[in-house]
C-alpha positions, 0 to 999 in steps of 0.5 A, a space after each residue: 610471435 607477437 600479435 600486433 592486432 586483431 579486430 572484429 570483422 563486419 559479420 552479418 546473418 548468413 541469409 544476407 550473405 548469401 544474396 550478395 555472394 550469389 549476385 557477384 558470383 553470377 556476374 562471373 560464372 554461368 551458374 552459381 548457387 549459395 546456401 547455408 547447409 550443414 558442414 559435411 563431415 571433413 574426415 571423409 572423402 575427399 577431404 580426410 582432414 582431422 576435424 569434422 568441421 570448420 565452426 566454432 569461433 571462426 577467425 584468420 591469422 595473417 602470420 609474417 609476410 611475403 617481405 619475408 620471402 622476397 626480395 631476399 628470404 629471411 630463413 630464420 623466420 620460423 613459426 608453429 601452428 601450435 603456438 599461433 592457436 595459442 596467439 589467436 586465442 584458440 588453443 587446440 584450433 583446427 587450422 586450414 591455410 596457405 603458407 610456406 613450409 619450413 626450409 629449416 625442417 625439409 632442408 629446401 623451400 616448398 608450398 605448405 597446405 595447412 591442415 592441422 588440429 593444434 595440440 590441446 591440454 587433452 590431445 596431441 596434435 594431428 598434422 594433416 598438411 601435405 607439402 608440395 615441391 618441385 621433384 628434383 628427378 623430373 622438375 615436376 610436382 612432388 606431393 607429400 603428406 607432411 606427416 609421412 616424413 615429419 612429426 612437428 607443426 612448424 612453417 616459415 616465412 608466411 601463412 594466411 590461415 582459418 581457424 575455428 573449433 573444427 565442430 560440425 555446424 552451418 556454413 555457406 556452401 558455395 557452388 560456381 559452374 562455367 567461368 564467364 568472367 576474368 576473376 577466379 573463384 577466390 577474387 570474385 568472392 573477395 571483390 564481391 564483399 569488398 564492393 558490397 561492404 566498402 571500408 569495413 573488411 569482411 574475412 572468410 575462410 574454409 575449403 572448396 573443391 575444384 571438381 572438373 577442369 584444370 587449374 594454373 598453380 605454382 610451386 616455389 623452387 627448392 632453392 631460394 633465389 640467389 638474386 634479389 626478386 625485386 619486381 613481379 616479373 622476377 618473382 613470376 620468372 622464379 616460380 614454377 607454373 603448372 596446369 593441374 587437373 581436377 579434383 583439387 582440394 583448397 584451403 583458402 582465406 580472403 580478407 574484402 580489404 586491408 584495414 592497414 595490417 599489411 594483409 595479404 588479401 587472398 591466399 589459396 593452396 591445394 592439394 590432390 590424391 593424385 599427386 598434384 598441389 600447390 598455389 592456386 592462380 585460376 582455373 584453365 579450363 572456364 568452360 567446364 570448371 566446377 567449384 564446390 566450396 564451404 566457408 564461413 565469415 570470420 569473427 575476428 583477424 589476427 596479424 602476427 609478426 608483421 614485417 617492418 619493411 614492406 612492398 607489394 610485389 609478389 602478392 598474387 
């Protein structure tokens, strides 16, 4: 991997962040509350992450990209989260995010819900990730703990990652209930920041729970498309969509605007303890939905292995 660029994202005091985010959320949700709290212990329920928190040198990385998946998959594009941690100048980082699993390891195409304590000089990596794929038996969702079958930290094609030292500390707690607008939870937060900060890119990442309700989730087919996927319609016809029920635990990364690095400006994958997970699009039960998130603004963004040839298809 080659780090093609990194820059300091616009950072403001959390108290000001709260005002901005809460105002934006209330335009899209019946009830919203944003505050600064101590990060809950993420090693405990419902998370069971390999690190206690998401604090300490927060940064985000956009690795590879959708152009490596479509129109035709470039399956030779394989990465390692331990290597990414070094590339973003944080070896041993705790990494959360959304990406594609390595088809070379799994033998099939699948969604990766990345949750990894990367290796350091003193400790080996701990991979708490999940993989969501289409179950060949019933064409439903097959969600598995990555470490139940594999002992590496590889992924393929693309990933959007939030990394930190995995420490406890102050985080931004976001609560939103009863969606009244058209935007999903992540898009609402991202567009709120874009509207307020304009050309200054602001990136955030972390985890949130869909506590009540249902959500529209997709999972990529196990086989890459034999025909080139040239339009969003082609992509949507290829993807498999599901309605999944709460609670869903989501790992998200978003940047208010792309400063010219060909970024995927938002990307969220979720898992559950009832066998469902994948790529989050939107809740499908606006009246009853409840979101609870723990997020932090990133200090830096790294762009790794940016595609030379690009397009805007399949970025949803």
